[in-house]
N, C-alpha and C positions, 0 to 999 in steps of 0.2 A: 503493500500500499504506500508506504513512505517512498519507495523507489519510483512508483508511478507518478507521486506528486512532485518529486524532484525533476523527473524527465518532463513534467508538463510545464514547469517554471524554467527550465534550462533552455536558453535560446539555441535555435538550430546552429550546428557547427559551421555550416556553410555561411550562414548570415554573419557569425562572429568573425571569420576568416575574411569575409568581404569587407567588413567595416574596417578590419585592420589594414588590408591592402589599400582601400580607399584613403585612410588616414595617412599612410606612407606616401601615396601620391599627392595629397595635398601638402604634406611636409616638403617633398621634392620641389613642388611648384613654388611653394613659398621661398624655399632656399634659392631656387633660381632667380626668382623676382628680386630678393635681396641682393643677390649677386650682380644682377643687371644695375640696380640702383647704385651699388657701391661703385662699380666700374664707371658709371656716369659721373660721380662726384670725383673720382680719382683720375679720369681721363685728362683733364687739363694739366695737372701735375705731371702725370706720366708722359704726355706729349713733350712738355718742357724738358723733363729728364732725358728722354731720348734724343731730342734735337739738340740740346745744348750741353749734355754731359756724356751720354753713352756714345753717340756718333762721333763727337770730337775726340773722345778718349781712344776709340778704335783707330781712327784715322792717325792720331798722335803715335800710337803704337807702331803702325804701319810705317809712318814717315821716319821713325827713329832707325829703321833699317835701310834707310834711303839717303842719297845725296840730293838735296833738294834746296833750290833757291826760288824766290817768288816769281822770277822771269823765266824759269825752265819747267822742265817735267822731272818728277821723281825717278831717280836711278837706283835700282837695287844694289846695295853693297853689303848686305848681311850684317855681321856684328862688327864692323869696322868702326862705327861710330863709338860703340861701347869700349873697344880696345883703346881708342884715342882717349876716351874720358878718363880711364884709369891710369894713363900716362900724362894727363893734363895737370900741371901744377896749379893753374888758377882754379880748377874744379876743387882740388884739395884744400886750397886756401879759402875758398868760399864756403865749403863745408865746415872748416874750422871756425870761421867767422860767425856762421850761422849757429853752430853749437854754442859758442860763447854768448851770442845774443839770446838763445832759447834758455840756457840755464840762468842768465840774469833776469830775463823777463819772467820766467815761471817762478822762480824761487821768491822773488820780490813781490810780484803781483799776487800770488797765492797767500803769502803771510800778511801783506797788507789788507787784502780783501777779506780774509779770515778775521783779522782784527777789526775791520769795519762792521762785519756782519755781527760779530759779538757785541759791539757797541750799539748796533741797531736794535739787537734782540734784548739787551739788558738795560740800556740807558736811553738812547734816542728812540723815543716812540712816535714822534712826530712824523706824519707822512710827507710834510715839506721837506724835512731834512733828508728823507730817504729820496725824494725826487731830486733834490739838489746834488746828491752824490751820483745820480744817474745822468746829470746833464753833459758831462764830457763825453759820454758814450753816444749821445744824439748828435754831436757834431761830427761832420765827415772827417775821415782820417787825414786827408789832404789839408784841410783847414786847419786841423790840430798841428799838423807838421810845420806848416807855414808860420802859425802863431808862434811856436816855440823856437823856430829857426830865427825869427826876428828877435824875440825876447832874449835868446842866447847868443846873439850876434857879438862878435869880438869888439867891434867899434862902438856900435850904437845901442846894443842890446841892454835892456833895463837890469838884467841879472848881473852883468859885468859892471855896469854902473854902481850897483849896490855893493858888489865885492870891493870895488875901489874906495867907496865911502867907508867901508869896514877896514880898510888898509890891507886888503888881500889883493894879490896880483891877479889880473884878468886872465881867464881861461878861454882858449880857443875851443869850445865844446865839440863843435862839428869839424873843426879843422886840425884837430890833434888826433894822431893814430891811437893813443892810449884812451882818450876820452870819447871818440866817435860812437862806438858800439854801446857803452854804458849810458850815453846820452840819448841814443835812439831808444834803448830799452826803457829809460825813465820816461820818455815821452809816450810810449805805448802803455806803460803801467798807469800812468796819469789817466790815459783816456779810458781804459777797460777796467780799472779797479772797481768802479761803482757797479758796473753790470756783473762782474764776477761776484761782488759782495752781495748782491740781491739774490743771485743764485744760491749761494751759502746760506743766506738768511732764510730763504724758502726751505732749505733743508733743515735748519735749526727749528723752524716752526713745526716741522712734521715729527720731531722727536717727543714722544708722550711726556707730559709734565710730571706724572706721578714717579718716573725714574729719577727725576731730580730730588723729589720729596724723599723717596727711599734713600738715596745717597746722602741726603742731609741728615736723616735719622740715624744712619749708620755712622755719622761723624766725619764724613769725607770732606776735605777741604776743597776750595774752589779749583785748585790745581788738579787734585786727584779726579774730581768730577769731570773736569775738562778732558783728561786723557782717558779715563775709563768708562765714561758715559757719552759725552758729546763726540769725541773723534770717532769712536768705533760706529756709532749710529749715523754720523755724518758721511761715512766713507763712500756710499753710493753716489751721493750728490758731489763729493769732493773728486771722485773719479771722473764723473762726467765733466766737471770743470777742468780737470788736467788733461783729459783727451782733447776737449775743444781748444784749450789755450796752448797746448803743446803743438797741435796740428795747425793752428793759426799762427804760432810763432815761427814755425819752419817756413811759412809762406810769406813772411814780411817782405814787403816791396815798396809800397807807396810812400812810407816815411823816408827810406833810403833814396828813392828817385826824387823826392822833393828837396831834401837837405844835402846829403854829401855825395849822391850819384856814385857811390862805391868807394870813393876816396876817404881820406888821402892815402895815396898809393896802396889801393886795395884793402885798406884797413876795415871798410865797411861794405865790401862787395860780397853780400849774402847770395845764397844760391839762387833765389828767385830772380834777383837783379842780373845775375850772370847768364841765366837762361833767357832773360829779355835782351841782353846784349848780343849773345850768340844768334838768336833767332831773328831779331827785328833790327839790330844795328848792323850786324855783319851779314845778314840775309842767309845764314846757314840754319834752315829750318830743321834739316835732318839731325844735326847735331843738338840743337835746342830740344828737339822732341825727345832725344835720348836722355838728355839731362832731366827732362821732365819725367820720364818713365822711371828713372833711378829715384827721383824725389818721391814719387808715387809709391814706390816699393818701400822705401825707408818709412814713410809715414804709415804704411799698412803694418810694417813690423813693429814700430813704436807703439801704435794703438793696440796691437795684439798683445805685446809684452805688458802694457798698462792694465789691460783688462785681466790678463793671466795672474800677474803677481799681486794686484790689488783686489783680487777676487770680485771682479765686476758682476759675476752672475750669482752672487750670494747677497742675502739680505740679514743684517744682524737683528732686525726687529721680529724675524721669524721665530 
């Protein structure tokens, strides 16, 4: 009797399987519709990426294996450009100069930006102050370079005038081989430190406040709290900042082009400026493309090592 009642209330097997298959078909149709909608929104960025990044990159790799000037046609020469590069003293000089700039820029900018972020988090609560810190980043890099080029001028620059008032000898900031790269690094730190500080400030805001309360109850000092709570939990954002700033530092060009143009005597000829000179000044696009490919590989390796050793795929909040 019970069996017959259950059988009366149980839906037919064919009906249940039909409903399931219909549900799967609706799910597939909805998935295809979502995919089409997503592709429509992504299409403009994808077209721009293909036209302005992917195609030029592929063509640049091809040209790196050729001898090519703008007035001729590419002639395939294999790896000859790369062999010349490793025998090129100017290439090694430009890499050394670039590394010097990267180290100065990254160390100083990260330390200053972290200090500013901590001040914004604990002291400066005003939105106006935070906006003022971001103002230098909103000015074009060429304008910033020109501004500091005039202010640091040996003859009429206000900085050297102030040094004279203080009884300190004037300094040829952009005209001295020792001071050229540190000065360029300082200019770019001044421009980017506010933006970097805001990124780190956002990371500080994401740290749960109860962790600081627990550290305070345990009797941890501010220094211990900073190293054992703040820094480990800030690591993902700090890694992002380091990857972006290191990649950008290797590609420094506009400040050098506006101020020193690689001088004095190659003291500030960074790799990007050397690529520009070989490709557009000397019309050797094949050699310039090979230099660009090497820089691309170096940046890829540096970013991979940063992600690997700073554990970019891990989250300490998990």
